[in-house]
N, CA, C and O atoms as a Tinker XYZ file with bonds, in Angstrom:
   276  protein
     1  N      6.171000   15.261000   11.490000    73     2
     2  CA     7.016000   14.805000   10.409000    64     1     3
     3  C      8.309000   14.195000   10.948000    63     2     4     5
     4  O      8.927000   13.360000   10.287000    81     3
     5  N      8.716000   14.609000   12.143000    73     3     6
     6  CA     9.945000   14.084000   12.714000    64     5     7
     7  C      9.809000   12.592000   13.022000    63     6     8     9
     8  O     10.736000   11.815000   12.794000    81     7
     9  N      8.651000   12.203000   13.539000    73     7    10
    10  CA     8.423000   10.792000   13.859000    64     9    11
    11  C      8.430000    9.959000   12.582000    63    10    12    13
    12  O      8.992000    8.864000   12.562000    81    11
    13  N      7.820000   10.457000   11.531000    73    11    14
    14  CA     7.812000    9.758000   10.246000    64    13    15
    15  C      9.230000    9.598000    9.719000    63    14    16    17
    16  O      9.583000    8.542000    9.194000    81    15
    17  N     10.039000   10.636000    9.856000    73    15    18
    18  CA    11.425000   10.575000    9.417000    64    17    19
    19  C     12.215000    9.534000   10.180000    63    18    20    21
    20  O     12.992000    8.785000    9.587000    81    19
    21  N     12.026000    9.478000   11.501000    73    19    22
    22  CA    12.738000    8.497000   12.320000    64    21    23
    23  C     12.320000    7.084000   11.937000    63    22    24    25
    24  O     13.159000    6.188000   11.844000    81    23
    25  N     11.022000    6.884000   11.716000    73    23    26
    26  CA    10.539000    5.552000   11.311000    64    25    27
    27  C     11.124000    5.155000    9.962000    63    26    28    29
    28  O     11.509000    4.001000    9.770000    81    27
    29  N     11.196000    6.098000    9.024000    73    27    30
    30  CA    11.771000    5.795000    7.708000    64    29    31
    31  C     13.262000    5.456000    7.806000    63    30    32    33
    32  O     13.738000    4.557000    7.114000    81    31
    33  N     13.991000    6.162000    8.653000    73    31    34
    34  CA    15.420000    5.871000    8.816000    64    33    35
    35  C     15.609000    4.479000    9.403000    63    34    36    37
    36  O     16.446000    3.717000    8.919000    81    35
    37  N     14.850000    4.137000   10.431000    73    35    38
    38  CA    14.960000    2.810000   11.046000    64    37    39
    39  C     14.569000    1.722000   10.051000    63    38    40    41
    40  O     15.247000    0.700000    9.951000    81    39
    41  N     13.476000    1.939000    9.312000    73    39    42
    42  CA    13.044000    0.962000    8.307000    64    41    43
    43  C     14.090000    0.805000    7.216000    63    42    44    45
    44  O     14.343000   -0.307000    6.754000    81    43
    45  N     14.700000    1.905000    6.801000    73    43    46
    46  CA    15.736000    1.846000    5.774000    64    45    47
    47  C     16.950000    1.057000    6.224000    63    46    48    49
    48  O     17.505000    0.273000    5.454000    81    47
    49  N     17.370000    1.260000    7.478000    73    47    50
    50  CA    18.507000    0.502000    8.009000    64    49    51
    51  C     18.172000   -0.985000    8.055000    63    50    52    53
    52  O     18.995000   -1.823000    7.686000    81    51
    53  N     16.965000   -1.310000    8.506000    73    51    54
    54  CA    16.560000   -2.722000    8.544000    64    53    55
    55  C     16.490000   -3.323000    7.141000    63    54    56    57
    56  O     16.814000   -4.495000    6.951000    81    55
    57  N     16.067000   -2.524000    6.159000    73    55    58
    58  CA    15.986000   -3.027000    4.785000    64    57    59
    59  C     17.373000   -3.256000    4.192000    63    58    60    61
    60  O     17.542000   -4.127000    3.338000    81    59
    61  N     18.368000   -2.486000    4.633000    73    59    62
    62  CA    19.732000   -2.720000    4.167000    64    61    63
    63  C     20.326000   -3.973000    4.808000    63    62    64    65
    64  O     21.078000   -4.704000    4.164000    81    63
    65  N     19.993000   -4.218000    6.068000    73    63    66
    66  CA    20.529000   -5.381000    6.772000    64    65    67
    67  C     19.844000   -6.662000    6.314000    63    66    68    69
    68  O     20.507000   -7.656000    6.016000    81    67
    69  N     18.522000   -6.636000    6.259000    73    67    70
    70  CA    17.741000   -7.804000    5.864000    64    69    71
    71  C     17.179000   -7.558000    4.462000    63    70    72    73
    72  O     16.219000   -6.805000    4.302000    81    71
    73  N     17.778000   -8.194000    3.446000    73    71    74
    74  CA    17.347000   -7.931000    2.071000    64    73    75
    75  C     16.150000   -8.775000    1.645000    63    74    76    77
    76  O     15.586000   -8.549000    0.574000    81    75
    77  N     15.756000   -9.740000    2.466000    73    75    78
    78  CA    14.537000  -10.495000    2.157000    64    77    79
    79  C     13.979000  -11.111000    3.431000    63    78    80    81
    80  O     14.672000  -11.212000    4.443000    81    79
    81  N     12.715000  -11.522000    3.365000    73    79    82
    82  CA    12.035000  -12.167000    4.480000    64    81    83
    83  C     11.549000  -13.525000    3.988000    63    82    84    85
    84  O     10.903000  -13.618000    2.944000    81    83
    85  N     11.859000  -14.572000    4.737000    73    83    86
    86  CA    11.416000  -15.921000    4.407000    64    85    87
    87  C     10.358000  -16.367000    5.416000    63    86    88    89
    88  O     10.489000  -16.132000    6.617000    81    87
    89  N      9.315000  -17.009000    4.910000    73    87    90
    90  CA     8.284000  -17.542000    5.787000    64    89    91
    91  C      7.667000  -18.786000    5.155000    63    90    92    93
    92  O      7.784000  -19.006000    3.950000    81    91
    93  N      7.011000  -19.594000    5.983000    73    91    94
    94  CA     6.415000  -20.851000    5.532000    64    93    95
    95  C      4.905000  -20.781000    5.722000    63    94    96    97
    96  O      4.417000  -20.358000    6.770000    81    95
    97  N      4.174000  -21.200000    4.694000    73    95    98
    98  CA     2.721000  -21.295000    4.795000    64    97    99
    99  C      2.316000  -22.760000    4.678000    63    98   100   101
   100  O      2.982000  -23.559000    4.019000    81    99
   101  N      1.217000  -23.087000    5.328000    73    99   102
   102  CA     0.714000  -24.452000    5.287000    64   101   103
   103  C     -0.665000  -24.445000    4.640000    63   102   104   105
   104  O     -1.553000  -23.700000    5.055000    81   103
   105  N     -0.833000  -25.281000    3.622000    73   103   106
   106  CA    -2.072000  -25.320000    2.857000    64   105   107
   107  C     -2.692000  -26.707000    2.996000    63   106   108   109
   108  O     -2.015000  -27.724000    2.844000    81   107
   109  N     -3.995000  -26.729000    3.287000    73   107   110
   110  CA    -4.704000  -28.003000    3.413000    64   109   111
   111  C     -5.049000  -28.518000    2.019000    63   110   112   113
   112  O     -5.732000  -27.835000    1.256000    81   111
   113  N     -4.577000  -29.724000    1.683000    73   111   114
   114  CA    -4.814000  -30.316000    0.371000    64   113   115
   115  C     -6.050000  -31.211000    0.402000    63   114   116   117
   116  O     -6.947000  -31.067000   -0.429000    81   115
   117  N     -6.095000  -32.135000    1.362000    73   115   118
   118  CA    -7.208000  -33.085000    1.452000    64   117   119
   119  C     -7.671000  -33.151000    2.906000    63   118   120   121
   120  O     -6.855000  -33.181000    3.827000    81   119
   121  N     -8.990000  -33.172000    3.099000    73   119   122
   122  CA    -9.561000  -33.321000    4.430000    64   121   123
   123  C    -10.715000  -34.313000    4.335000    63   122   124   125
   124  O    -11.835000  -33.943000    3.982000    81   123
   125  N    -10.431000  -35.585000    4.654000    73   123   126
   126  CA   -11.437000  -36.649000    4.598000    64   125   127
   127  C    -11.646000  -37.205000    6.007000    63   126   128   129
   128  O    -11.091000  -38.243000    6.365000    81   127
   129  N    -12.440000  -36.511000    6.782000    73   127   130
   130  CA   -12.701000  -36.937000    8.155000    64   129   131
   131  C    -11.425000  -36.898000    8.978000    63   130   132   133
   132  O    -10.834000  -35.832000    9.153000    81   131
   133  N    -10.985000  -38.069000    9.494000    73   131   134
   134  CA    -9.781000  -38.078000   10.327000    64   133   135
   135  C     -8.479000  -37.979000    9.516000    63   134   136   137
   136  O     -7.411000  -37.747000   10.082000    81   135
   137  N     -8.572000  -38.156000    8.192000    73   135   138
   138  CA    -7.378000  -38.091000    7.346000    64   137   139
   139  C     -7.236000  -36.668000    6.801000    63   138   140   141
   140  O     -8.160000  -36.113000    6.208000    81   139
   141  N     -6.074000  -36.109000    7.018000    73   139   142
   142  CA    -5.817000  -34.745000    6.563000    64   141   143
   143  C     -4.425000  -34.689000    5.941000    63   142   144   145
   144  O     -3.455000  -35.163000    6.531000    81   143
   145  N     -4.332000  -34.106000    4.744000    73   143   146
   146  CA    -3.044000  -33.961000    4.064000    64   145   147
   147  C     -2.776000  -32.464000    3.890000    63   146   148   149
   148  O     -3.580000  -31.725000    3.322000    81   147
   149  N     -1.607000  -32.044000    4.405000    73   147   150
   150  CA    -1.211000  -30.643000    4.326000    64   149   151
   151  C      0.074000  -30.507000    3.519000    63   150   152   153
   152  O      0.876000  -31.437000    3.441000    81   151
   153  N      0.255000  -29.340000    2.924000    73   151   154
   154  CA     1.468000  -29.045000    2.172000    64   153   155
   155  C      2.098000  -27.784000    2.738000    63   154   156   157
   156  O      1.442000  -26.752000    2.883000    81   155
   157  N      3.392000  -27.889000    3.056000    73   155   158
   158  CA     4.130000  -26.720000    3.523000    64   157   159
   159  C      4.877000  -26.120000    2.345000    63   158   160   161
   160  O      5.538000  -26.829000    1.586000    81   159
   161  N      4.764000  -24.798000    2.201000    73   159   162
   162  CA     5.391000  -24.109000    1.090000    64   161   163
   163  C      6.243000  -22.964000    1.630000    63   162   164   165
   164  O      5.773000  -22.146000    2.421000    81   163
   165  N      7.508000  -22.915000    1.193000    73   163   166
   166  CA     8.405000  -21.837000    1.584000    64   165   167
   167  C      8.210000  -20.650000    0.654000    63   166   168   169
   168  O      8.210000  -20.800000   -0.568000    81   167
   169  N      8.042000  -19.468000    1.241000    73   167   170
   170  CA     7.845000  -18.245000    0.472000    64   169   171
   171  C      8.922000  -17.236000    0.855000    63   170   172   173
   172  O      9.492000  -17.299000    1.944000    81   171
   173  N      9.187000  -16.319000   -0.046000    73   171   174
   174  CA    10.196000  -15.301000    0.198000    64   173   175
   175  C      9.745000  -13.974000   -0.401000    63   174   176   177
   176  O      9.214000  -13.924000   -1.510000    81   175
   177  N      9.968000  -12.897000    0.357000    73   175   178
   178  CA     9.706000  -11.546000   -0.131000    64   177   179
   179  C     11.046000  -10.825000   -0.128000    63   178   180   181
   180  O     11.694000  -10.723000    0.914000    81   179
   181  N     11.465000  -10.326000   -1.278000    73   179   182
   182  CA    12.754000   -9.660000   -1.378000    64   181   183
   183  C     12.630000   -8.286000   -2.008000    63   182   184   185
   184  O     11.654000   -7.993000   -2.698000    81   183
   185  N     13.629000   -7.444000   -1.765000    73   183   186
   186  CA    13.673000   -6.112000   -2.338000    64   185   187
   187  C     15.124000   -5.749000   -2.602000    63   186   188   189
   188  O     16.023000   -6.263000   -1.937000    81   187
   189  N     15.360000   -4.874000   -3.562000    73   187   190
   190  CA    16.739000   -4.443000   -3.832000    64   189   191
   191  C     17.272000   -3.585000   -2.683000    63   190   192   193
   192  O     16.504000   -2.918000   -1.989000    81   191
   193  N     18.581000   -3.608000   -2.492000    73   191   194
   194  CA    19.175000   -2.893000   -1.360000    64   193   195
   195  C     19.071000   -1.379000   -1.512000    63   194   196   197
   196  O     19.094000   -0.664000   -0.511000    81   195
   197  N     18.956000   -0.871000   -2.744000    73   195   198
   198  CA    18.868000    0.575000   -2.927000    64   197   199
   199  C     17.589000    1.152000   -2.339000    63   198   200   201
   200  O     17.537000    2.345000   -2.040000    81   199
   201  N     16.560000    0.335000   -2.166000    73   199   202
   202  CA    15.299000    0.814000   -1.593000    64   201   203
   203  C     15.520000    1.251000   -0.138000    63   202   204   205
   204  O     14.929000    2.229000    0.320000    81   203
   205  N     16.378000    0.513000    0.583000    73   203   206
   206  CA    16.699000    0.902000    1.950000    64   205   207
   207  C     17.411000    2.246000    1.993000    63   206   208   209
   208  O     17.151000    3.061000    2.878000    81   207
   209  N     18.313000    2.479000    1.034000    73   207   210
   210  CA    19.008000    3.759000    0.972000    64   209   211
   211  C     18.063000    4.908000    0.683000    63   210   212   213
   212  O     18.198000    5.988000    1.259000    81   211
   213  N     17.114000    4.683000   -0.199000    73   211   214
   214  CA    16.127000    5.726000   -0.517000    64   213   215
   215  C     15.271000    6.034000    0.713000    63   214   216   217
   216  O     14.947000    7.193000    0.973000    81   215
   217  N     14.907000    4.998000    1.466000    73   215   218
   218  CA    14.101000    5.215000    2.680000    64   217   219
   219  C     14.892000    6.018000    3.714000    63   218   220   221
   220  O     14.331000    6.886000    4.382000    81   219
   221  N     16.187000    5.734000    3.850000    73   219   222
   222  CA    17.025000    6.485000    4.788000    64   221   223
   223  C     17.111000    7.952000    4.361000    63   222   224   225
   224  O     16.959000    8.848000    5.191000    81   223
   225  N     17.351000    8.196000    3.086000    73   223   226
   226  CA    17.442000    9.575000    2.595000    64   225   227
   227  C     16.121000   10.328000    2.765000    63   226   228   229
   228  O     16.116000   11.505000    3.125000    81   227
   229  N     15.016000    9.656000    2.508000    73   227   230
   230  CA    13.710000   10.291000    2.687000    64   229   231
   231  C     13.473000   10.618000    4.165000    63   230   232   233
   232  O     12.950000   11.683000    4.493000    81   231
   233  N     13.856000    9.704000    5.045000    73   231   234
   234  CA    13.701000    9.952000    6.476000    64   233   235
   235  C     14.540000   11.125000    6.940000    63   234   236   237
   236  O     14.073000   11.952000    7.723000    81   235
   237  N     15.772000   11.207000    6.466000    73   235   238
   238  CA    16.630000   12.342000    6.812000    64   237   239
   239  C     16.030000   13.642000    6.275000    63   238   240   241
   240  O     16.079000   14.679000    6.936000    81   239
   241  N     15.468000   13.572000    5.075000    73   239   242
   242  CA    14.797000   14.749000    4.505000    64   241   243
   243  C     13.639000   15.218000    5.363000    63   242   244   245
   244  O     13.469000   16.421000    5.560000    81   243
   245  N     12.833000   14.290000    5.883000    73   243   246
   246  CA    11.718000   14.658000    6.754000    64   245   247
   247  C     12.223000   15.285000    8.053000    63   246   248   249
   248  O     11.654000   16.264000    8.536000    81   247
   249  N     13.290000   14.724000    8.614000    73   247   250
   250  CA    13.818000   15.257000    9.864000    64   249   251
   251  C     14.366000   16.665000    9.663000    63   250   252   253
   252  O     14.116000   17.548000   10.483000    81   251
   253  N     15.115000   16.885000    8.571000    73   251   254
   254  CA    15.681000   18.203000    8.292000    64   253   255
   255  C     14.569000   19.218000    8.006000    63   254   256   257
   256  O     14.649000   20.364000    8.450000    81   255
   257  N     13.539000   18.806000    7.270000    73   255   258
   258  CA    12.439000   19.713000    6.953000    64   257   259
   259  C     11.676000   20.110000    8.219000    63   258   260   261
   260  O     11.172000   21.230000    8.311000    81   259
   261  N     11.589000   19.212000    9.182000    73   259   262
   262  CA    10.893000   19.517000   10.420000    64   261   263
   263  C     11.690000   20.508000   11.263000    63   262   264   265
   264  O     11.095000   21.345000   11.942000    81   263
   265  N     13.009000   20.436000   11.236000    73   263   266
   266  CA    13.848000   21.349000   12.022000    64   265   267
   267  C     13.854000   22.766000   11.446000    63   266   268   269
   268  O     14.106000   23.726000   12.173000    81   267
   269  N     13.578000   22.902000   10.151000    73   267   270
   270  CA    13.597000   24.226000    9.526000    64   269   271
   271  C     12.366000   25.049000    9.895000    63   270   272   273
   272  O     12.378000   26.271000    9.746000    81   271
   273  N     11.322000   24.410000   10.367000    73   271   274
   274  CA    10.082000   25.135000   10.691000    64   273   275
   275  C     10.244000   25.961000   11.942000    63   274   276
   276  O      9.304000   26.635000   12.363000    81   275
């Protein structure tokens, strides 16, 4: 449980620092032999900052619960 707690704390800190992730996908529109048309699309995944705080608190809870055993 200690390892899970440490991972949750690290993930929570990263979620507070980085509130979203941006990435680009490329989709093939037309493929006619040597002619190819592609479309690039920007995507974003975001989460509220309180989720990082909850992950940190849960991780601390796991670490404390492991020490009590």
